[in-house]
C-alpha positions as CSV (number, residue, x, y, z in Angstrom):
1,M,84.7,94.7,80.6
2,T,88.0,93.3,81.6
3,Q,90.2,91.0,79.7
4,L,89.6,87.4,80.0
5,I,92.1,86.0,82.1
6,E,94.0,82.6,81.1
7,V,95.6,80.7,83.5
8,F,95.9,77.0,81.8
9,S,97.2,75.6,78.4
10,K,94.5,75.8,75.8
11,R,95.7,71.7,74.9
12,T,92.6,69.5,74.3
13,D,94.9,66.6,74.8
14,K,96.1,67.4,78.4
15,P,97.8,64.8,80.0
16,H,95.2,62.5,82.3
17,A,94.9,59.2,84.1
18,Y,95.4,56.5,81.6
19,G,92.4,54.2,80.7
20,F,91.2,51.5,79.0
21,N,94.2,50.6,76.3
22,E,96.6,53.3,77.4
23,T,99.9,52.7,78.6
24,T,101.8,55.9,78.3
25,M,99.9,58.2,80.7
26,P,99.9,58.5,84.6
27,P,98.0,56.1,86.9
28,F,96.5,59.6,88.2
29,T,95.4,62.8,86.9
30,P,98.1,65.1,86.8
31,I,97.5,68.4,88.6
32,E,98.4,71.1,85.9
33,V,100.5,73.7,87.3
34,S,101.3,78.0,85.7
35,I,103.4,80.3,86.7
36,S,103.3,84.3,86.2
37,P,105.2,87.1,86.9
38,D,102.4,89.6,87.3
39,G,99.1,87.3,88.1
40,E,98.3,88.2,84.5
41,N,100.5,86.4,82.0
42,W,100.4,82.7,82.6
43,N,103.0,80.3,81.5
44,S,101.7,76.6,81.7
45,M,104.0,73.9,82.4
46,F,101.7,71.6,80.2
47,D,102.9,74.0,77.2
48,Q,106.6,73.5,77.9
49,P,107.8,70.1,75.7
50,D,110.9,69.6,78.0
51,L,108.5,68.9,80.6
52,E,106.3,66.6,78.7
53,G,106.2,63.7,81.1
54,V,106.8,65.5,84.8
55,Y,103.4,65.6,86.4
56,F,102.6,67.1,90.0
57,H,100.2,64.6,91.3
58,S,99.9,66.3,94.9
59,H,100.5,69.3,97.1
60,D,100.1,70.8,100.5
61,V,99.2,74.7,101.7
62,A,100.9,74.8,105.3
63,N,98.7,76.4,107.8
64,A,98.6,80.4,108.0
65,N,100.7,81.5,110.3
66,M,100.1,84.6,112.1
67,T,102.7,86.6,114.2
68,D,101.6,88.9,116.9
69,T,103.3,91.9,118.1
70,Y,102.7,93.1,121.7
71,Q,103.6,96.1,123.9
72,K,103.9,96.8,127.5
73,I,102.3,100.2,128.7
74,G,103.2,101.6,132.0
75,I,102.3,99.2,134.8
76,N,99.1,98.0,133.1
77,D,98.5,94.4,133.7
78,G,99.5,92.2,130.6
79,Q,100.5,93.8,127.2
80,Y,98.3,95.5,124.3
81,L,98.3,94.1,120.9
82,V,100.4,96.2,118.4
83,S,99.4,94.4,115.3
84,S,99.3,91.0,113.6
85,S,100.3,89.9,110.3
86,Y,100.7,86.6,108.1
87,E,104.5,85.2,107.8
88,Q,105.9,83.3,105.0
89,R,104.7,79.4,104.7
90,D,105.7,76.7,102.9
91,I,104.0,74.9,100.0
92,K,105.5,71.4,99.1
93,A,104.3,69.3,96.5
94,S,105.2,65.9,94.7
95,V,106.5,65.2,91.6
96,A,107.0,61.8,89.3
97,F,108.4,61.5,86.2
98,W,109.1,58.6,83.9
99,G,111.7,58.5,81.1
100,I,113.5,56.6,78.5
101,D,117.0,56.7,80.2
102,D,119.5,58.5,82.4
103,A,119.8,61.1,79.9
104,D,115.8,61.9,79.6
105,V,115.6,61.3,83.2
106,K,118.6,64.3,83.4
107,L,116.9,66.6,81.2
108,A,113.6,66.4,82.3
109,Y,115.0,67.2,86.1
110,D,117.0,70.2,84.3
111,A,113.6,71.8,83.0
112,M,111.8,71.8,86.0
113,Q,114.6,73.3,87.6
114,R,114.7,75.7,84.7
115,F,111.3,76.3,84.8
116,F,110.1,76.9,88.9
117,I,113.7,78.7,90.1
118,S,113.8,82.0,89.7
119,R,115.4,85.1,91.5
120,D,112.5,86.7,91.4
121,P,109.2,85.6,93.8
122,Y,106.1,84.9,90.8
123,W,102.7,83.9,91.4
124,I,101.9,80.3,90.9
125,C,98.5,78.6,90.6
126,F,97.1,74.7,90.7
127,S,94.5,73.6,88.8
128,D,92.9,71.6,91.3
129,W,92.1,74.9,93.2
130,P,92.0,76.8,90.0
131,Q,90.7,80.1,91.9
132,R,93.6,80.6,94.2
133,M,97.3,81.6,93.6
134,Y,100.3,82.3,95.4
135,Y,103.3,84.3,95.6
136,V,106.4,82.1,96.0
137,K,109.8,81.2,95.2
138,A,110.8,77.6,95.0
139,K,113.4,77.2,97.6
140,Q,114.1,73.3,97.5
141,I,114.1,70.7,95.0
142,T,114.7,67.2,96.6
143,P,114.8,64.4,93.8
144,T,114.9,60.4,94.6
145,Y,116.2,58.9,91.5
146,V,114.3,55.3,90.4
147,G,117.0,53.6,88.6
148,N,118.1,55.7,85.7
149,R,114.6,55.9,83.7
150,G,112.5,58.2,86.3
151,Y,112.4,60.3,89.7
152,Y,109.9,61.0,92.1
153,C,110.4,64.3,93.5
154,D,109.6,66.8,96.4
155,V,109.7,70.8,95.9
156,V,109.0,73.1,98.3
157,F,107.7,76.6,97.5
158,T,107.8,79.6,100.4
159,D,104.9,81.3,100.6
160,Q,105.8,85.1,100.6
161,I,102.1,86.5,101.7
162,G,101.4,83.7,103.6
163,L,98.0,84.3,102.3
164,S,96.1,82.9,99.0
165,R,94.5,85.6,96.3
166,S,91.9,85.2,94.4
167,V,93.2,84.8,90.5
168,G,90.8,87.2,89.4
169,T,89.2,90.0,90.7
170,T,85.5,91.4,91.4
171,A,86.2,93.1,88.4
172,N,86.1,89.6,86.5
173,F,83.8,87.5,88.8
174,E,81.5,86.5,86.0
175,D,84.7,84.5,84.5
176,G,84.9,82.0,87.6
177,F,88.4,83.5,88.8
178,V,87.2,84.6,92.4
179,S,84.0,82.3,93.2
180,G,84.5,78.6,94.1
181,F,84.7,75.8,96.0
182,G,85.2,76.3,99.5
183,N,86.2,80.4,99.3
184,N,83.5,81.6,101.4
185,M,80.7,82.3,98.2
186,P,77.7,83.1,99.6
187,I,74.4,81.6,98.2
188,D,73.1,84.9,96.8
189,R,75.7,85.9,94.1
190,P,77.0,89.5,95.3
191,K,77.2,92.3,92.9
192,Y,79.9,95.0,92.4
193,V,78.4,97.6,90.4
194,F,75.9,100.1,91.9
195,N,73.7,103.1,90.7
196,N,72.3,103.8,94.0
197,D,73.3,105.6,97.2
198,H,73.0,103.0,99.2
199,F,74.2,99.1,98.5
200,T,76.1,96.4,100.4
201,V,79.8,94.6,99.0
202,V,80.2,91.7,99.8
203,N,84.0,91.0,100.8
204,F,84.2,87.2,101.0
205,S,87.5,87.2,102.2
206,D,88.9,85.7,105.3
207,V,90.8,88.9,106.2
208,L,89.8,92.8,106.1
209,I,91.0,94.3,102.6
210,D,92.7,97.5,103.5
211,P,94.8,99.1,100.7
212,E,96.4,101.4,103.5
213,K,97.8,98.8,106.1
214,R,98.0,95.8,104.3
215,G,98.7,97.1,100.6
216,H,95.9,95.1,99.4
217,P,94.8,96.1,95.6
218,F,91.4,98.2,96.0
219,K,89.5,99.8,93.5
220,M,86.3,102.1,93.5
221,T,85.3,104.1,90.8
222,F,82.3,106.7,90.0
223,K,81.5,107.3,86.7
224,G,79.4,110.1,86.3
225,S,79.1,113.7,88.1
226,T,78.1,115.9,91.3
227,N,76.9,119.2,92.0
228,G,78.9,120.0,95.3
229,D,80.9,117.4,97.6
230,M,80.6,114.0,97.4
231,T,81.2,111.2,100.4
232,V,81.2,107.8,100.1
233,K,81.0,106.0,103.7
234,N,81.1,102.4,104.7
235,N,79.0,102.1,107.7
236,T,80.5,98.8,108.9
237,T,84.0,100.2,109.2
238,N,82.8,103.6,109.8
239,L,85.7,105.1,107.5
240,S,84.6,107.4,104.7
241,I,86.2,109.9,101.9
242,T,85.1,112.9,100.7
243,R,85.8,115.1,97.7
244,K,85.2,118.7,97.8
245,G,83.6,120.4,94.7
246,A,81.4,119.6,91.7
247,W,83.3,117.3,88.7
248,S,82.0,115.2,85.7
249,G,83.8,112.4,84.1
250,T,85.6,109.4,86.2
251,W,86.6,109.4,89.8
252,C,88.6,106.6,91.3
253,L,90.0,105.4,94.7
254,D,92.7,103.6,93.8
255,G,94.2,101.8,97.1
256,T,94.2,105.0,98.7
257,S,95.1,107.9,95.6
258,P,92.4,109.6,94.3
259,L,92.5,110.3,90.6
260,L,90.0,112.6,88.6
261,N,90.2,111.5,85.1
262,G,93.3,110.0,85.3
263,Q,94.7,112.9,87.3
264,V,95.6,112.8,90.8
265,D,93.4,114.5,92.9
266,G,94.3,114.0,96.0
267,I,94.2,117.9,97.2
268,N,90.3,117.9,96.2
269,T,89.7,114.9,99.1
270,D,89.6,115.0,103.0
271,H,92.3,112.1,102.5
272,G,90.2,109.6,104.3
273,V,90.6,105.8,103.2
274,I,87.9,103.0,102.4
275,T,88.4,99.3,104.0
276,L,85.9,96.3,103.8
277,Q,85.6,94.3,106.8
278,K,84.9,90.6,106.2
279,G,81.1,89.9,105.0
280,N,78.7,92.4,104.5
281,N,79.9,95.9,104.3
282,D,77.0,98.7,104.3
283,F,77.7,101.7,102.2
284,T,76.3,105.1,101.6
285,V,77.1,107.5,99.1
286,T,75.8,111.6,99.1
287,G,76.0,114.1,96.3
288,F,76.8,111.7,93.6
289,S,75.2,110.5,90.1
290,G,76.2,108.0,88.3
291,T,77.9,104.1,88.4
292,I,80.1,103.3,91.4
293,T,82.1,99.8,90.7
294,F,84.2,97.7,93.2
295,D,87.7,96.0,91.7
296,Y,89.6,93.8,94.3
297,P,90.8,90.7,94.7
298,M,89.9,88.1,97.7
299,W,92.4,86.6,100.0
300,W,91.9,83.5,101.8
301,L,93.9,81.7,104.4
302,S,94.6,78.4,102.9
């Protein structure tokens, strides 16, 4: 069982839109924002005392921006597509703060800069779309001061990858950090653990899962044994990998690296790769007896 991911604050008194007889809360429900250096250990701004009263009230993710590379071949008409990739894009967020005096405003602004500005990129997650995270750097923070008691602020993050990634993976699917509104979730809940030799793996990303060319995290783990060669084939993509010879224990394809009981095992394979097409992927496994588990995150355009 994987460790439970805790993205947001455990506070029971989180900021909310002010209600009847309340005067200290904003007129809107703030968006909780958390950041993480590794996508596993999270730090919520609601847990920062210096950010008390600093509220995100909206954010907007720019459209996915694809760049294509073409090549002219001989005297053939037109050009041939060589590669496609998604480029960086902006995420624009709006922040508001209302304090006591000028000193309070300056301290709150400094605390916000300190929390979000970093030399290194980090993951960011917004509570109004809690299954998705973005790998970002804050590139611009522009405040507009309201007298000496508050400010409105635009914060622009650069999405380094140009796609959003699920906070969780299929290994912690039941925790709700993969599936959600707008995430292409199929009606029938998919399975990612199998004990048979013919099954379907559902990739409800917006893109192909490709650990070799795109560097997408992907693990396919076999716990059991073989009496000879084992072959795993994705019939949908027509890609496969074969492990030669008998073994027992745990065999794992971690990205493009085969491991047997934790030791490098590439020399005993045909150096095949596995990718996952969008939607259903029809798998066939021969020569293996045991349990097969797929562990990978989803990727989306927005």
